Steps between C-alpha positions, in 0.01 A plus 500: 500500500467710183864433409415128473155536345443845345145404401391489866277781623501601865226679688562763766175502702596826671522367856800716596340823377165416659675433832676836487180683417300316766757588766503866391120513500480341847747750645309791344168364632641463853629857479149606396606669179303281252187286478512133395524453124539217250824477305535272197851387404511349150699186430779517244625247246877488463 
C-alpha cells in the first residue's frame, strides 16, 4: 500500500513474535526448565 500512498503508516503489533515466544516458553515450561514469566513484545511503526 505504501507504493500508492507513501504517507500511510502501518503498525506491526508483534503477534508473530509473541506467538513464537509463547510457544517456546510453553515447551520449556512443560520440560520443566523454566518458571512462567511475562514477556512484552513492543509494537513497531513502519
